[in-house]
C-alpha angles and dihedrals in degrees: 000000000000124000137184109203119198122190105227141195086201139342140182143180123216126194122189091345095308124107106237096181140001133181138182125214113359140064133329105201128197112200130194122189129209127201091251097054120114147163092295091059090050092051094047092048097046091051092048095046098050093046097043106125104215102124122095121258123211088283094054092253120134095246106123130087128220086257091056093053097039087237128175130243130214117189124199125185110234118179091175089074083082096054117140115210099174095111126043126331100287111086119233119222097192093125092056112099121247117252094258087064103028099049096058090044093049091049093049091047089054092047095048092044089052090052091047091050093046095231142059118289128210119248140185122226117270111248096005128129096253131187108211122194127183144162104224104215112217089349094271116170123166125188120202132178123188089215089067100050096127 
């Protein structure tokens, strides 16, 4: 699994002109899923995400986690995170998992992340044409890939 985590002042996702989810201070997470991803990848990412210390403490030092600040999370499925641009100018998405694999993993990831956060998270809609808005705070953007855990 590959994620892009952006620290936000606020974020939202709109589908067909209707706001599906909106959050205030926290993380907006784009997640891409590969065929070989599994529960172990979900568990590792969830633990890393909720303990990631990228929020300012009282001294202005990034030393607090999303748990410490009681922040929100918005998760958006993003198969294009697995784009290959090695040949030509049209990206290939062959590494991205097919919906029959990625939808259950996406749903499990959202469920586990919600449990780790201790409250409901916002989501997009898998496969929908989504309009995502965010105020990147910092900016702080972190990329993680479960294939590079070591």
